[in-house]
C-alpha positions in Angstrom: 0.0 0.0 0.0 2.8 2.4 0.9 4.6 1.7 -2.4 1.4 2.3 -4.3 0.9 5.6 -2.6 4.5 6.6 -3.2 4.3 5.7 -6.9 1.1 7.8 -7.2 2.9 10.8 -5.6 5.8 10.4 -7.9 3.5 10.3 -11.0 1.6 13.4 -9.8 4.9 15.3 -9.2 6.2 14.3 -12.6 3.0 15.4 -14.3 3.1 18.7 -12.5 6.7 19.3 -13.5 5.9 18.4 -17.2 2.9 20.8 -17.1 5.0 23.8 -16.2 7.8 23.2 -18.6 8.1 25.7 -21.6 5.7 25.0 -24.4 3.0 23.7 -22.0 1.9 27.0 -20.6 -0.8 29.4 -21.7 -0.3 32.6 -23.7 0.9 35.7 -21.7 -1.7 38.4 -21.0 -0.8 41.6 -22.8 -0.5 44.8 -20.7 0.9 48.3 -21.3 3.8 47.8 -18.9 5.8 44.8 -17.8 8.0 44.5 -14.7 11.4 43.2 -15.5 14.1 41.5 -13.5 17.7 41.0 -14.7 20.5 39.0 -13.2 23.9 40.7 -13.2 26.5 38.0 -13.3 29.5 40.3 -12.8 32.3 41.3 -15.2 31.4 40.8 -18.9 28.0 39.3 -18.0 27.0 42.4 -16.2 28.2 44.7 -19.1 26.2 42.6 -21.6 23.1 42.5 -19.4 23.1 46.3 -18.8 23.7 47.0 -22.5 20.6 44.9 -23.4 18.5 46.6 -20.7 19.7 50.1 -21.8 18.1 49.6 -25.2 14.6 49.1 -23.7 11.9 51.6 -23.2 12.1 52.1 -19.4 8.5 53.4 -19.3 7.3 50.2 -21.0 9.4 47.9 -18.8 8.9 49.2 -15.3 9.6 48.7 -12.5 12.9 46.9 -12.8 14.7 44.6 -10.4 18.5 44.1 -10.6 19.7 40.8 -9.0 23.4 40.4 -8.2 25.5 38.0 -6.1 26.6 39.1 -2.6 29.8 41.1 -2.7 29.3 42.2 -6.3 29.1 45.9 -5.6 30.5 47.0 -8.9 27.6 45.4 -10.8 25.1 47.1 -8.6 26.9 50.4 -9.0 26.7 50.1 -12.8 23.0 49.4 -12.5 22.4 52.5 -10.4 24.4 54.6 -12.9 22.2 53.2 -15.8 19.1 54.1 -13.9 20.3 57.6 -13.1 21.2 58.2 -16.7 17.7 57.2 -17.8 15.7 59.0 -15.2 14.0 62.3 -15.9 11.8 64.7 -13.8 8.8 63.4 -15.7 9.9 59.7 -15.4 11.8 59.1 -12.2 13.7 55.8 -11.8 11.7 52.9 -10.6 13.9 50.0 -9.6 14.9 47.6 -6.9 18.2 46.1 -5.9 18.3 42.4 -4.8 21.4 40.5 -3.6 21.5 36.7 -3.3 24.3 34.4 -2.0 26.7 33.0 -4.6 26.1 29.4 -5.7 29.8 29.0 -5.9 32.6 31.3 -4.9 35.6 32.0 -7.1 38.2 29.2 -6.7 35.8 27.3 -4.4 36.5 23.5 -4.4 33.8 21.5 -6.2 33.4 19.3 -3.2 32.1 22.2 -1.1 29.9 23.7 -3.8 26.7 21.7 -2.9 26.1 23.3 0.5 26.7 26.9 -0.8 24.5 26.2 -3.9 21.7 24.8 -1.6 22.0 27.9 0.6 21.8 30.1 -2.5 18.7 28.2 -3.7 16.9 28.6 -0.3 17.6 32.3 -0.4 16.3 32.7 -4.0 13.2 30.8 -3.1 12.6 33.0 -0.1 13.2 36.2 -2.2 11.3 35.1 -5.3 8.6 32.9 -4.0 7.9 33.7 -0.4 8.8 37.4 0.0 8.1 39.0 -3.4 5.7 36.6 -5.1 3.8 38.3 -7.9 5.7 41.6 -7.3 9.0 40.0 -8.4 8.7 40.5 -12.2 6.8 39.6 -15.3 10.0 38.6 -17.1 13.4 37.5 -15.9 16.5 38.0 -18.1 19.5 35.7 -17.5 22.8 35.5 -19.3 25.0 33.6 -16.9 27.0 32.6 -14.9 26.1 29.6 -12.7 24.1 31.4 -10.0 21.5 32.2 -12.6 20.6 28.5 -12.8 19.8 28.6 -9.1 17.5 31.6 -9.7 15.8 29.7 -12.5 15.1 26.8 -10.1 13.5 29.2 -7.6 11.2 30.5 -10.4 10.2 26.9 -11.0 9.4 26.4 -7.4 6.9 29.2 -7.7 5.4 27.6 -10.9 5.2 24.2 -9.2 3.2 25.7 -6.3 0.9 27.5 -8.7 2.1 30.9 -7.7 2.8 33.8 -10.0 6.2 33.5 -11.7 8.1 35.4 -14.4 8.8 34.2 -17.9 12.4 33.3 -18.1 14.5 34.6 -21.0 18.1 33.4 -21.4 20.4 35.3 -23.7 23.7 33.5 -24.5 26.8 35.6 -24.2 28.3 37.4 -27.2 31.5 35.5 -26.4 29.9 32.1 -27.2 30.5 31.8 -30.9 30.7 28.1 -31.6 29.4 26.4 -28.5 26.9 27.0 -25.7 28.1 27.9 -22.2 27.6 25.6 -19.3 24.8 27.9 -18.0 23.2 27.8 -21.4 23.3 24.0 -21.6 21.8 23.7 -18.1 19.0 26.3 -18.7 18.1 25.5 -22.3 15.3 23.0 -21.3 13.8 25.2 -18.7 13.6 28.8 -20.1 10.7 30.2 -22.1 12.9 31.9 -24.7 16.5 31.0 -25.5 18.4 33.6 -27.5 21.8 33.3 -29.2 23.9 36.0 -30.8 25.6 33.9 -33.5 23.6 32.0 -36.2 25.7 28.9 -36.0 24.5 28.3 -32.4 21.0 27.7 -33.7 22.2 24.2 -34.5 23.2 23.6 -30.9 19.8 24.5 -29.4 16.6 23.6 -31.2 14.0 26.3 -31.0 16.6 29.0 -30.1 16.1 32.5 -31.4 18.6 34.6 -33.3 18.1 38.4 -33.7 21.6 39.4 -34.6 24.2 40.8 -32.3 22.5 42.3 -29.3 25.4 43.9 -27.4 
């Protein structure tokens, strides 16, 4: 009896997971404005992400949430500078800063990565699902590195629980010309839109989008 109940639970969980995967969801409701969240992965990842965001209509995509790893003050500083450059008296900046623990620190041994990644996941779930909920964002833009995968899992926890969750858009780095990054390979099955910046990468990810160089 116990094994039968366990099997039923597993089947229901798998069915629920399948139902929230990309391609199984309903169309997005169109509204005049969309809230936006973007993960700043530090260094070149941050530069690319902010270049992408700077090309958007800030009145259309508002408010904005900038997510960065703890200790990455430079990325947050650049985000604040971007917001300041876009703000006007008629359209003041509307944004939020959010920091999350790193899934893996620089030069951290792989054997100790699991505990830090799990702690990062718990923090992301708390911030995205329990604390902010529907106010987090309508869309989440990711472009690496590894911590963005943890953030994507947190979004799926919200989806699994039937809570409001953002659509996830992954934009592969400009530097990835011939092959996908590890983050791209991990996130490809789970994101709503997968965008590459070089046409040859379309062969690496079925269903990916190419809109030319974006940064």
